[in-house]
C-alpha positions, 0 to 999 in steps of 0.5 A, a space after each residue: 752196498 752189502 758185504 759179509 764180514 767175519 768179525 770175530 770167533 764164530 761171528 759173522 754179520 751183514 754190513 754196509 760198505 762203500 761201493 768201490 770206484 773203478 780206477 785206471 787199469 782196473 775192472 769193476 765186477 758185479 759179483 753174482 756168486 761167491 763160495 765159502 772156502 775151507 779157509 773161511 771156515 777156519 777163519 770163522 773157527 779162529 784157526 786161520 793164523 794167516 787171516 786178518 780180522 775182521 775180514 770180508 771173506 771170499 775168493 771163489 768168484 763168479 761175476 760180470 764185468 760192470 765197467 772198465 777203467 783206462 788202459 784195460 785191454 780191449 778184450 775185456 768188456 762190460 757184460 763178460 762173465 769172469 772169475 778172479 785170480 785172488 792172489 797177489 805177487 810182489 815181483 821181487 821175492 825168490 818165488 816171483 823171480 823164479 816165475 812161481 808167482 803163486 807162491 809169492 812170499 808176500 802173497 795176500 789172498 782175497 778173503 784171508 790177508 785182505 778183504 775178499 769178494 763176498 760183497 756186491 761189487 769189487 774193483 780188481 787190476 785187469 791182470 787178475 780178471 779171467 774171462 770164463 767163456 760160456 760158463 755161468 757165474 754159478 759154475 765160475 765159483 767152482 773154478 778157483 778151488 779146482 785150480 788148486 787141485 789142478 796145480 798140485 797135479 802139475 807139481 806132482 808131474 803126473 803122467 799116464 803111467 802113474 797110479 795117483 792116490 788123492 787123499 781127501 775128496 773135497 773141492 780141491 781134492 776133486 780138482 786133483 782127481 779130475 786133472 790126474 784122470 785127464 792126464 791118463 793116470 789111474 786115480 785112487 780116491 780116499 775119503 771118510 765119506 761114501 757120498 764124496 767117494 761116489 762123486 769122485 768115481 763120477 769125476 774120474 777115479 778108478 778106485 775108491 777107499 773109505 779110510 774109516 772102514 777099509 784097510 788102506 794099506 792092503 787095498 793099495 797093495 791090491 790096486 798097485 800089484 804090491 808097489 804102492 801109488 807112484 804119487 800121493 796128493 794130500 788134500 786134507 791137512 791132518 796128522 793122519 793123512 800126512 803120515 799116510 801119504 809118506 807111509 803108502 807112497 811107492 819107493 821113489 814116489 812123489 808126495 805133494 802136500 796141499 793141506 795145512 796140518 793144524 798141529 805138528 806131524 811126526 814122521 818115520 824119516 827113514 822112509 824119506 831116504 829109503 824110498 828116495 822120496 820127492 816131497 813137495 808143497 803145492 800152494 794156490 794156482 797159476 794162471 794156466 791152472 785156471 784156464 785148464 779148469 775152465 776148459 774142463 768145465 766147458 766140456 759139460 761133463 762135471 756134475 756141478 750140481 752135486 758139488 754145490 751143497 747150498 746156495 744162500 742169500 747174504 742174509 742166511 750166510 751166517 746160518 749156512 756157516 754154522 751148519 757147515 761148522 757143525 757138520 763139515 764132512 757133508 759139505 762141498 761148496 756153499 755159495 752166497 748169491 749176492 
């Protein structure tokens, strides 16, 4: 069967691999749509230190159950549209012991530490298969990245009296915008691209700030009556956005970091103490975050077509990645139709 492999620095190729067998407790899934993630772009660029090489990318999945093995619950049947929880958890580390399996010390995410789903079929433990109701397989490929944003909102303990600044309006940031809005918060979206900011408004942001053309600090003071945002969710992963989060959050505010900065970040640590900040990391997503995203998408209000920048066949995957690499700010999600 066909598979896409990142085989080296800025090198991607279409390869043939053996079709997997469906073992006991497993489900064989026919993949229909698999999305390229920002981590895949960084792997392609040689900047993802967690990725094994070579690697088959892909953990944003929409597919159909082909067959089920023995000891699989009766509710999971051939023909069902599903997505995947792409993370592993050891069950023994401190995170797993504390019930936060999304942050397992020994996690292996599909397409990063182990081969992923950008191929025609994949066999998975039934516990990692998530039924997607009436959603299309195309829409299912958006669930995982949005769930990461949903999880960050849970980490921030957002409520309806909060003003939430989301820095970065990619797919993960959009998930944070949606979830914060659903919780009744006032959401401020910040990005460098006006088109993404317009979509953020459509997805629940009350205010937008273009960080290239506007005075971020002054705009936030105006929006928050001088207090600053109660919550800042960092969904970019740069030195500037990490510093912005700490600088702009209100006294006694919460900062939640999703993005990985690629270099060291210097802070005025006095703000940690003076503001008595809660600074939290947010990694991956929990099963309930996936369910919450599915529930949101089932409403039919999400502008799915605006979030999918391109759909390409496997033969054009490398060309699509090259275009994303050349102009990353203009891409939400590229889906490969397997």
